[in-house]
N, C-alpha and C positions, 0 to 999 in steps of 0.2 A: 621751284620755290613756292608755287601755289599749294601743292600737296603737303610740303613740309610745314608751311605756315598753318594749314588747317590742323595738322597733327599737334602743333605747338599750342594752338589756341585752346585745345582741350585741357591743357595742364598748367598754363601760365596764369598768373594773377591779372586782374583787369588793368592795372597800371602798366605792367610789362607788355600786355597786348597793345596798349596805346603807344607805348614807347618803341617797341621793336617790330611788331607784326603789321600794324596799320601802315607805316611807311613802305614796307615791302610790298603790300598789296596795292598801295597807290602807284608804286612803280610798275607793277605788273599791268595795271590798268592803262598805263601810258607806254608800255613797252613798244619798241619799234617793230617787233615781229607780230603781225596780226594773228599768227597761230597761238602765240602766248596769250594774247588778249582773248582769243576764242576759247582756249582751254579754261582760262579764268572765268569766262562767262558761263560755260557749261557747269563749272564747279561751284557756282555762287550759292546755291542752296546749302551745300556742305560748309561753305564759309560761314553762312549765317547761323547754322545749327548750334554750334557750341558757344556762340557769342552772347555776352550779356545784352539784354534787350536794348538798352539805351545806346550802347556802342553800335549795335547793328543798325538802329534807326538813324542815328546822327552821323555816323562815320562811314559805315559800309554801304548803306543804300545810295548815297550820292555817287559812289564808285560804280554801282550797278546802273545808275542813270546814265553815266558816261558811256558805259558799254552799249546801252540801248541806242545811243546816238552816235556810235562809232562810225568812222568814215568807211570802214571795210564791211561790206554786206554780210560776209560770213560771220563776223563778230555779232552784228545785230541779230542775225538769225539765231545764233546760239543763245544770246541774251533773252530774246523774246520767248524762246522755247522753254525757259525755266521761269517765266513770269509769275505763274500762280504759286509755285513752290517758294519763290523768293518773297513775294508779297505776304504770303501766309505766315512767314517767319517773324514778322515785325508788327508792331501796333499799327492799325489802319491810319492813325494820324500821320505817321512818317510816310506811308505810301501816298497819302493825299498831298503832302508837301513836296516829295521828291519825284514820284513816278507818274501819278495821274496827269499832271500838266504836260507830260510828254506824249500822251496818247494821241492827241491831234496830229502830231508829227508822224507817229508810227502809222496812223490811219492813212497817211499820204505817202508812205514809203514806196519806193519803186519796185520792191520785190513782193510778188504775190504771196510767197510763203510767210513773210512777216505779217502782212495784213490778215492772212488766214489764221495764223496763230493768235493774233490779237482778237479776231472775231470769235475764235473758239473759246477763249477764256473770259470774254467780256462779262457774261452773265454771272460768273463766279466772283469776279471783282466787284460787280454791283452788289452781290449778296453780302460780302464782308465789309463793303464800304458804307452801306446803308442808303436810305432814300435821299437825304439832302445832298450828300456828296455825289451820288449817282446823277441826280438832277443837274448839278453844276458841271461835272466833268464828263460823265459817261453817256448821257443822252445825246449831246452834240456829236460825240464820237460815233455812236451807233447810227445816227442819221447820216453821217458822212459815209460810213461803211455800207449802209444800205443802198447807196448810189454807186458802189464800186463796180468797176468793169469786170471783175472776176466773179464768175458764178459761184465758185467755191466759197468766197468770202460771204456772199449773201446767204448761201445755204447754211453755213455754220451759224450765222446770226439767227436765222429763222428757227434752227433746230433747238435753240435754248430760249426762244422768245418768251415762252410762258414763265420761265424762271426769272427773267428780267422784269416782267410785268408784276410778279409777286413782290418785287422790291420797290419799283417806281410807282406802281399803282395804275389802275385802269384809266384814270383821267389823263395821266401823262402819256399813256399808250395811245389813247384816242387822239390826243392833241398833237403829239410829236412823231409817233412811229407809224400809226395807222396809214397816213397818206403814202408813206414809202412802201408799206406792205401792199396797198392797193396797186401801186405802180408795178411792183414785182409780180403780182398775179397776172400781168400782161407781158411779162418779160419775154424777149425773143428766145432766150435759152429755156428749153422745156424743163430742165432739172430745177431751175429756180421756181418756175410755176408749180412744179410737183412739190417742192419743199413747203410752199405756202399752203397748198391743199392738205398735205399731210399733217399740218399743225392746227387745222381748223377746229377739231374736236377739243383739243387742249385749250384753245382760246375761248371756245364756247363756255367752258366751265368757269373760266376766270371772268368773262364779261357778263355771263348770265344770259338767259334767253332773249330778253328784249334788246339789249345792246348788240348781241350776236346777230339777231334778225336785221337790225338797223344797219349794221356796218359790214358784216362778213358773209351772211347767208348767200348772197348773190355770187360770191366766189365759188361756193360749193356747186351751185347750179351751173356756173360757167365751166367747172371741171367736168360735169357730165358730158358736155359736148366739145371738149378740147380735141385738138387734132392728134394728140398723142395718146395711145392706148393706156399707158401706165398712169396717166393723170385721170382718165375716165374711170379706171379701176380703183384708183385711190379715192376718188370722190364717192364711189359706192361703199368702200370700206369705212370711210369717215362717217357716212350715213349710218352704218351699223353701230358704230361707236356712239353716235349721238342718240340712238335709241336708248342706250344705257345712261348716258351722262345728262341728257335733258329730258328724258322720259319717253315712253312709247307713244303716249298721247300727243306730245309735242311733235314727234317725228312723223306720225301719221298725218297730222294736220298740215305740216310744213314741207315734207319731203316727197311723199308718195306721188302727188299730182305732177310735180315738176319732173320727177324721174320717169314716170310712166308716159307722159305726153310725148316723149321721144319715140314712142312706138310708131308714130305717124310721120317721122322725119323723112325727108327725101334722101337723106344720106344713110346708106345701109349700115355704116359703122355706128352711127348714132342710134339706129333702130336696135342695135345689139346691147346698148347700155341698159335699158329696162330689164333685160334678161340677166345681165351681171348683177344688177341691183336686186332682183328677185332672189337669185341664188344666194346672195350675201345676207339679206335681211329677213328672209322668210322665218328663220328660227326665232325672231323677236316678236312675231305677231301671233295672234290666236288663229286657230284653224278657220274660223268663220271669216276673219279679216283676210287671210290668204285667199280664200275662195272669192271673196268680194272684189278684192283689188288686183289679184295677180293672174287668176285663170283667164280672164278676157285678154290680157296682154300676151300671154303665152299662146293661146289659141290663135290670135292674130298673127303672131310671129311664125307659127307652124305652117301658115299658108303663104309666107313671104316668097317673093319670086327669086330671092337670092339664097343660094344653097347654104352659105355660111350662117345666115340668120336662122334658117330652119334648124341647122345643126346646133346652134347656140340655144335655140328654144328647147330642143330635145334635152340638152344637158341641164338647162334650168328646170325643166319639168322633173327630171330625176331628183334634183335637189329639193324640189317643192313637195313632192308626193308624201314624204314622212310628216309633213306639217298640214296635211289635209285629212278631212274625215274620209273613211273608207267608202262611204256611200257616194261621196262627191267624185272620188276617183272612179268608181264603178259606172256612174251615170254620165259624167262629163268628159272623162279622159280616156277610158278604155276604148270607146268608139273611135276617137281620134287616133289613138295609137294603132288601132287596126288599119286605119286608112293610110298610115305612114308606111306600111309594109310595101306599098306600091310606089313610094317616093323614089325617083331616079336621081 
């Protein structure tokens, strides 16, 4: 019946759709078989497509809202999976009236998949809803989801956080969302911490240097010494991106010292971070800057008592050499390389 109704909606006049098709679709929404309701949910964007805008908003969207709150989890999953397509098909005013009030309930749904789908599409809904509607309906939902027990939910939100900020503004971010992001940067699940670090360069552009330094720079520094390698490496990569997005001068002034001071860490894994950093960002500095800042760190690491650190130093040196003056390589590095021949 759903598929037949969709076909008929493309050829019938508006009044005939109201008279014949809408009652059929309403019955499908209440059908005793959850599989019928599930199929209806999956097909909802197709139902909306040929429908006159006012009918879609006033008559069909409430049916979709019913599917989002269906007692059967598989129906709710199907409905939320087509959330963006369905909402895009109608005027945002109707979405505000019928769908957005349901987001708080969806954010507390017992199924992870539903909360993940909601988190995935939230920034897009913010975008076409606008700032005032997002402040009213979506910021509270985002705050709730940022406290979710599922790492995937939080990762999905962070992945599009910059898009959300562009809609709600930096002030709302700092006031409402930033405290949750700071909590997530210390999350027990390392993938959540990683998602925060990987988003820092995007946030730096939106916040600007001063606000970034005030609120988020420490998260980058914490990433340098995280217990998980992927996060330490991500912090180094974000540093490289910040050279471009906030300027080389800013990065030299704010990042180099913090990264290189780990050369003296008692933890050998942390002593390897400056070497990853050097290999990652050397291409952004002048040859004289590389000589001044990086050669001392590499020479120190080449004498480290831990073999893995010396090996990482040798790899970093290979990456650094193209960004040094040949005279510096000749006088400062060749003698060291010769001495490495006897390294056991």
